[in-house]
C-alpha positions, 0 to 999 in steps of 0.5 A: 160237385156239391149241391150247396156250391152249385146253389150258391153259384146260381143265387150269386147269378141271381143277385147280379140282376138276371131277369129271366125265370130260372132253371137249374139243377142241384147235383143229383137232380134231373131236370125235365121240361119247362112250365110257365108264367102267365103273361097276363098275371095279376101280379108281376113276377108271380110264381116264377118257380113253376117255369122249371117244373119237374126239372128241379123246382128249387132254383126257380124259387130262388129267382122269384125271391130275388126279383124286385131286389129282395135280399136273402137266400133260399136254402136248398139243403134243409132236411127237417121237414123231409125227415118228418115226412120220411118218418111219417111214410115209414109209419104206414101207407099214405092215406087221405088223412096224411099231409097234402105233401105226401098225398100229392107226391103219391098221386103224381108218382102213381099217375106217372107209372099209369101214363108210362104203362099206357104209352109203353103199350101203344109204342111197344118199347119201354121207358128208361126210368132214371130214379134220382135223389138230391144230395143230403136227401131232401127229395128226388124223383124219377125221370122216364124217357122213351126215345126212338120208339115205334110211335114216339120219336121222343117221350118223357114223363118226370116227377120231382120232389123238392124240400128246402128252406125259405129265408125271411126276405124270400117270405116277404117277397112271396107275400106280395102274391100270397098274403097267408104266408107267415110274417113273424118267422125268420124262415119257413120250410118249403115243399114242391112236387110235380109231374111234367111230360112232353110227347113227340110222335113220329107221325106228322098227323099225330100231335105233340102234347105237353102237361104239367101239374104241381103243388107248393107248400110252406110248413110250420116247425111241427110239419103242419101246412102253413101256406099252399097253392097248386098250378098246372095245365095241358096243351096240344101242338099239332102239325096237321089240324084235325078239328075233331082232335082239338075239340075232343082235347078241349072237351076233355079239359072242359069236363074236368074244369066244369065239374069244379067251376064253370069259370075255370075252363074259359079262364084257364084256356085264355091263360094258356093261349096267352102264354104259348105264343111265339111273339116273333112269329105272331102265332100260337105254338099250338091249339092250346088247352088250359094253364093256371097257377096260384090256386090257393085258399083264396079261391077254394079249400085245399081238398077241393083244389086237390080234387080239381088237380086230380081230375085234370091229370086223370083226364090226360090219357082220355084226352090224348090217347084216342087222338093218338090211336087215330093218327099214329098209323095214318099214311103221310108223304115226305112233304108232310114229314117236312112240314112236321119238322118245320112246325117242330122248329117253331116249337123249339123257337118258343122253348128257346126264345120265349120260355124263361126257364130255358133261358135262365137255365142255359145262362146258369153256371155249369148247366146240365144242357141235356136235361134243360133241353129234354122237352125239345124234339129229336129232329126239327128244321128251318127253311128260309122264308117257308110259306105254305101254299094258299088254301092248303092244310098247312096254311089252315093250321097257320091261320088258326094259330094266328087267331086262336079258336074257341073249340068248345 
């Protein structure tokens, strides 16, 4: 199963008018978790590539380029930029003077291992770490999964690094969102790096959490940066609402945001609330967090934006571990476990009904279903016409999900 043949099948499907944001996987790539497109984005179809962050970035990029009848193909097997970066890494360690591509790659890989160590210490079981490379080089990653642990029913942390080439038509399409993209070239090398995670604890008092941070860059023929942008976010999904947990989680994110711009937190919280919404249920998936995309030089320079991404990702463990430590060993009843299963069902509904990356991935020829559905919990349930008892803790959660709160 060659990477090129699979990419051609996916791009053929895109040409035939598929209108869902994409997930797919080249032959040796691992896919994990979904990311998101802002429903209130200022530009229709902006940055749809991020809908499949950390599960194979290249095919979602291809979807974006074919939106609005754009013509041309995103080639996923170009190696020139990849080879230059490999030579740079062989010449010495990555430093603050290295290209941003290599700095972001090193950062997300380091953070992945730090998160893995912290979770293993709490759970007592080890992650299975699956290191993979794309065919013909051009990137790879590490997919780490802990399943049926002592604390976590399922936990996954994935890093993906993808290199490829954009054709002229794709560049022209992307310029609607990024005016700094070159106009006088027939193609551009691109690079994508990201880290994504989803944790589903066993105890219904401990919340599920999701995170994704990513970087996209196009490069000049000499390997220097041509255009770039960052995206990311983190959000919390409890089955039982403890206000102090939501407050702590949001305070941690706000602190990271405020150190760079007082505008970031309210803006990105709203963006998150609007995306993680189960329209058919008329309720949010969880108590939110932050979500953003397309942070480029029009907002702030590259160094300061990278510093913001670093602070956000580094805030994850302090934002989540204190909550987990308080809740993971709390007593619970069979009825409360049943409620967790119902809430997980709503989580599944969002991923399968509203997450555009999941939908596209499942409709792609020859999908690797296990990878596409890695973000789903191990167990979930659906009860017909399940209605929480009035004035119960379950009903209070639903009330909050139907009308998102300002936690800080």
